[in-house]
LODRENDREN-715578 format. One line per 2 residues: number of its first residue (from 0); their letters; for each residue x, y, z of N, C-alpha, C. Coordinates in Angstrom, 2 decimals. Example, Ala and Ser with C-alpha at 12.3 -4.5 7.8 and 13.67 -1.06 7.14 Angstrom:
residues 2
0> as> 13.19,-5.69,7.80,12.30,-4.50,7.80,13.20,-3.30,7.80; 12.85,-2.25,7.08,13.67,-1.06,7.14,12.90,0.03,7.87 .
//
This chain:
residues 127
0> ma> 1.81,-34.61,-16.26,1.10,-33.70,-15.38,2.07,-32.82,-14.59; 3.12,-33.44,-14.05,4.07,-32.68,-13.23,4.86,-31.69,-14.09 .
2> sn> 5.17,-32.08,-15.33,5.92,-31.17,-16.18,5.10,-29.94,-16.54; 3.79,-30.12,-16.69,2.91,-28.99,-16.98,2.89,-28.01,-15.80 .
4> tr> 2.84,-28.56,-14.59,2.85,-27.72,-13.39,4.17,-26.96,-13.29; 5.29,-27.64,-13.59,6.60,-27.00,-13.54,6.67,-25.89,-14.59 .
6> nk> 6.14,-26.15,-15.78,6.16,-25.13,-16.84,5.34,-23.91,-16.44; 4.20,-24.15,-15.81,3.38,-23.03,-15.35,4.14,-22.18,-14.34 .
8> ge> 4.83,-22.84,-13.39,5.60,-22.11,-12.38,6.72,-21.29,-12.98; 7.42,-21.87,-13.95,8.50,-21.15,-14.61,7.98,-19.95,-15.39 .
10> kr> 6.84,-20.14,-16.06,6.25,-19.05,-16.83,5.79,-17.93,-15.91; 5.19,-18.30,-14.79,4.73,-17.29,-13.83,5.91,-16.52,-13.25 .
12> aq> 7.04,-17.20,-12.99,8.22,-16.53,-12.45,8.81,-15.54,-13.46; 8.75,-15.87,-14.75,9.27,-14.97,-15.77,8.39,-13.73,-15.92 .
14> er> 7.08,-13.90,-15.78,6.16,-12.79,-15.98,5.96,-11.94,-14.73; 6.50,-12.39,-13.59,6.32,-11.67,-12.34,6.97,-10.30,-12.43 .
16> dk> 6.33,-9.33,-11.80,6.85,-7.97,-11.77,8.09,-7.94,-10.87; 9.22,-7.54,-11.42,10.49,-7.57,-10.68,10.78,-6.27,-9.94 .
18> rp> 9.88,-5.29,-10.03,10.12,-4.01,-9.36,9.96,-4.16,-7.85; 10.70,-3.37,-7.06,10.56,-3.44,-5.59,9.18,-2.94,-5.16 .
20> qa> 8.60,-3.64,-4.20,7.25,-3.29,-3.75,7.07,-3.64,-2.28; 6.01,-3.10,-1.70,5.65,-3.39,-0.32,4.14,-3.25,-0.19 .
22> hv> 3.57,-4.01,0.73,2.12,-4.01,0.95,1.85,-3.95,2.45; 0.76,-3.31,2.81,0.27,-3.36,4.18,-1.22,-3.67,4.10 .
24> kh> -1.66,-4.61,4.93,-3.04,-5.06,4.84,-3.78,-4.83,6.16; -5.07,-4.73,6.06,-5.97,-4.59,7.21,-5.66,-3.35,8.03 .
26> vr> -5.37,-2.23,7.35,-5.13,-0.96,8.04,-6.47,-0.38,8.45; -6.58,0.08,9.69,-7.86,0.56,10.21,-8.14,1.99,9.78 .
28> vs> -8.17,2.22,8.47,-8.54,3.51,7.91,-9.24,3.20,6.59; -10.24,3.97,6.24,-10.98,3.68,5.02,-10.11,3.97,3.80 .
30> sr> -10.38,3.26,2.73,-9.56,3.43,1.52,-9.78,4.81,0.90; -10.94,5.40,1.09,-11.19,6.76,0.57,-10.28,7.77,1.25 .
32> ka> -10.09,7.63,2.57,-9.21,8.55,3.29,-7.74,8.29,2.94; -7.39,7.04,2.71,-6.02,6.71,2.34,-5.69,7.25,0.95 .
34> kq> -6.66,7.24,0.04,-6.42,7.71,-1.32,-6.11,9.20,-1.35; -6.65,9.97,-0.40,-6.34,11.40,-0.33,-4.85,11.62,-0.11 .
36> vi> -4.23,10.78,0.70,-2.82,10.93,1.02,-1.94,10.36,-0.09; -2.30,9.18,-0.61,-1.40,8.55,-1.58,-1.43,9.26,-2.93 .
38> dl> -2.49,10.00,-3.22,-2.53,10.75,-4.47,-1.49,11.88,-4.47; -1.05,12.32,-3.28,-0.07,13.39,-3.18,1.32,12.96,-3.64 .
40> ir> 1.64,11.66,-3.52,3.02,11.22,-3.75,3.18,10.37,-5.00; 2.13,10.08,-5.72,2.24,9.23,-6.91,3.11,9.91,-7.96 .
42> gk> 4.15,9.20,-8.44,5.03,9.73,-9.47,6.20,10.56,-8.96; 6.30,10.78,-7.65,7.37,11.61,-7.09,8.60,10.75,-6.74 .
44> nv> 9.76,11.40,-6.62,10.95,10.73,-6.10,10.69,10.32,-4.65; 11.38,9.27,-4.18,11.08,8.76,-2.85,11.42,9.76,-1.75 .
46> de> 12.51,10.51,-1.91,12.86,11.49,-0.88,11.85,12.64,-0.84; 11.40,13.07,-2.01,10.38,14.11,-2.08,9.06,13.61,-1.51 .
48> al> 8.72,12.35,-1.79,7.48,11.76,-1.28,7.50,11.66,0.24; 8.65,11.28,0.80,8.77,11.21,2.27,8.64,12.59,2.89 .
50> ai> 9.19,13.62,2.23,9.08,14.98,2.76,7.63,15.45,2.73; 6.91,15.13,1.67,5.50,15.51,1.58,4.70,14.82,2.67 .
52> lq> 4.94,13.52,2.86,4.19,12.77,3.86,4.50,13.23,5.28; 5.74,13.66,5.50,6.16,14.10,6.84,5.32,15.29,7.32 .
54> ft> 4.91,16.16,6.38,4.19,17.37,6.75,2.72,17.35,6.32; 2.18,16.15,6.08,0.77,16.02,5.76,0.01,15.65,7.03 .
56> pk> -0.92,16.48,7.49,-1.60,16.23,8.77,-2.80,15.28,8.63; -2.57,14.08,8.16,-3.64,13.09,8.03,-3.25,11.85,8.82 .
58> at> -4.24,11.08,9.26,-3.97,9.88,10.05,-3.27,8.79,9.25; -3.41,8.82,7.93,-2.81,7.80,7.08,-1.34,8.06,6.82 .
60> sp> -0.86,9.27,7.02,0.52,9.63,6.67,1.58,8.76,7.34; 1.53,8.51,8.66,2.56,7.66,9.27,2.55,6.23,8.72 .
62> iv> 1.39,5.73,8.37,1.28,4.38,7.82,1.96,4.32,6.46; 1.71,5.34,5.62,2.29,5.36,4.28,3.80,5.61,4.35 .
64> ik> 4.26,6.41,5.32,5.69,6.62,5.51,6.39,5.30,5.81; 5.81,4.54,6.72,6.38,3.25,7.09,6.40,2.29,5.90 .
66> ll> 5.32,2.30,5.13,5.22,1.44,3.94,6.26,1.84,2.89; 6.41,3.13,2.66,7.37,3.62,1.67,8.81,3.30,2.10 .
68> ns> 9.10,3.45,3.39,10.43,3.08,3.89,10.70,1.59,3.71; 9.69,0.77,3.87,9.84,-0.67,3.67,10.13,-0.99,2.20 .
70> ai> 9.44,-0.32,1.29,9.67,-0.54,-0.14,11.07,-0.07,-0.53; 11.53,1.05,0.04,12.88,1.54,-0.24,13.92,0.54,0.26 .
72> an> 13.70,0.00,1.47,14.63,-0.99,2.01,14.65,-2.25,1.15; 13.49,-2.67,0.63,13.45,-3.82,-0.28,14.27,-3.55,-1.53 .
74> av> 14.17,-2.33,-2.07,14.88,-1.99,-3.29,16.39,-1.94,-3.06; 16.80,-1.33,-1.96,18.23,-1.15,-1.71,18.89,-2.46,-1.28 .
76> nn> 18.27,-3.20,-0.37,18.89,-4.40,0.19,18.71,-5.64,-0.67; 17.53,-5.85,-1.23,17.27,-7.08,-1.96,17.67,-6.99,-3.42 .
78> qe> 17.44,-5.83,-4.05,17.69,-5.72,-5.48,18.87,-4.80,-5.81; 19.53,-4.27,-4.78,20.73,-3.44,-4.92,20.54,-2.28,-5.90 .
80> ld> 19.42,-1.58,-5.76,19.14,-0.41,-6.58,19.63,0.84,-5.86; 19.87,1.90,-6.62,20.32,3.17,-6.06,19.13,3.95,-5.53 .
82> rg> 19.20,4.37,-4.27,18.08,5.07,-3.64,17.77,6.40,-4.33; 18.79,7.07,-4.83,18.60,8.38,-5.45,17.79,8.34,-6.73 .
84> sl> 17.75,7.19,-7.40,17.04,7.11,-8.68,15.65,6.49,-8.56; 15.21,6.19,-7.34,13.90,5.54,-7.14,12.78,6.57,-7.14 .
86> yv> 11.64,6.17,-7.69,10.43,6.99,-7.61,9.22,6.08,-7.41; 8.11,6.67,-6.99,6.89,5.92,-6.72,6.18,5.69,-8.05 .
88> ae> 6.31,4.49,-8.59,5.71,4.17,-9.88,4.20,3.93,-9.73; 3.83,3.12,-8.75,2.41,2.83,-8.51,2.17,2.87,-7.01 .
90> iy> 1.03,3.39,-6.63,0.60,3.32,-5.24,-0.92,3.34,-5.25; -1.52,2.41,-4.53,-2.97,2.33,-4.53,-3.47,1.77,-3.21 .
92> an> -4.72,2.10,-2.90,-5.38,1.64,-1.68,-6.69,0.96,-2.07; -6.81,-0.30,-1.75,-8.02,-1.06,-2.02,-8.78,-1.29,-0.72 .
94> pg> -10.10,-1.39,-0.79,-10.85,-1.66,0.44,-10.59,-3.06,0.96; -10.48,-3.17,2.28,-10.30,-4.46,2.92,-11.62,-4.89,3.54 .
96> pt> -11.58,-5.87,4.44,-12.80,-6.31,5.09,-13.38,-5.23,6.01; -14.69,-5.18,6.09,-15.37,-4.20,6.90,-15.83,-4.84,8.20 .
98> lk> -15.49,-4.20,9.32,-15.94,-4.69,10.62,-17.32,-4.11,10.89; -18.29,-4.98,11.14,-19.65,-4.53,11.34,-19.96,-4.51,12.84 .
100> ry> -20.27,-3.33,13.34,-20.59,-3.14,14.75,-21.94,-2.47,14.84; -22.50,-2.41,16.05,-23.80,-1.78,16.25,-23.72,-0.73,17.34 .
102> va> -24.45,0.37,17.14,-24.47,1.49,18.07,-25.89,1.61,18.62; -26.00,1.83,19.92,-27.31,1.99,20.55,-27.97,3.28,20.10 .
104> rs> -29.25,3.21,19.80,-30.02,4.39,19.41,-31.22,4.54,20.35; -32.04,5.51,20.04,-33.16,5.81,20.93,-34.22,4.70,20.89 .
106> rg> -34.97,4.61,21.95,-36.08,3.67,22.10,-35.66,2.22,21.90; -34.46,1.90,22.37,-34.01,0.51,22.38,-33.61,-0.06,21.04 .
108> sa> -33.44,0.78,20.04,-33.06,0.25,18.72,-31.54,0.33,18.56; -31.05,-0.18,17.45,-29.62,-0.17,17.16,-29.41,0.20,15.71 .
110> sp> -28.29,0.86,15.43,-27.91,1.21,14.06,-26.56,0.58,13.75; -26.39,0.13,12.53,-25.09,-0.46,12.18,-24.01,0.61,12.04 .
112> ml> -22.78,0.25,12.43,-21.63,1.11,12.25,-20.59,0.28,11.50; -20.14,0.77,10.36,-19.20,0.05,9.53,-17.81,0.61,9.75 .
114> rr> -16.91,-0.21,10.26,-15.52,0.21,10.47,-14.70,-0.35,9.32; -14.35,0.53,8.42,-13.71,0.08,7.18,-12.20,-0.07,7.35 .
116> ts> -11.65,-1.00,6.58,-10.21,-1.22,6.55,-9.74,-1.11,5.10; -8.43,-1.07,4.91,-7.91,-0.97,3.55,-6.59,-1.72,3.44 .
118> hi> -6.25,-2.06,2.20,-4.97,-2.68,1.86,-4.23,-1.66,0.98; -3.05,-1.24,1.39,-2.27,-0.24,0.66,-1.04,-0.91,0.06 .
120> sv> -0.76,-0.64,-1.21,0.40,-1.21,-1.90,1.18,-0.10,-2.59; 2.49,-0.27,-2.62,3.37,0.67,-3.31,4.38,-0.11,-4.15 .
122> vl> 4.61,0.37,-5.38,5.61,-0.22,-6.28,6.55,0.90,-6.70; 7.85,0.66,-6.51,8.86,1.64,-6.88,9.52,1.24,-8.20 .
124> dq> 10.18,2.19,-8.83,10.91,1.92,-10.07,12.06,2.91,-10.18; 13.00,2.63,-11.09,14.13,3.53,-11.30,13.86,4.48,-12.44 .
126> r> 14.36,5.71,-12.31,14.26,6.68,-13.40,15.36,6.43,-14.41 .
//
């Protein structure tokens, strides 16, 4: 039994994606709004992507800048990759948990207000 568990762990370690990546979870912005920003930088070099994000007037831009800088630091420090050859291979925003709140309406009633969150992930690769 223990050898089977060890074999599973070794197999999973071999199949794991070795590319540098970073994730941010429970960001207080909807995934639809985040996708507008991340679609701008998919497939671009990291320096070009940072320049695009720097001048994008959306609320998600500073969050994605911080995430991209974290992924670059992971690539340079942990895997000793060259920063000049890195590009954004994958970037995606998935919906996170929704906070359900209520807003007062007329005649003593209430309406639900959904405060959406998202999980954003970025994977870098070398050209």
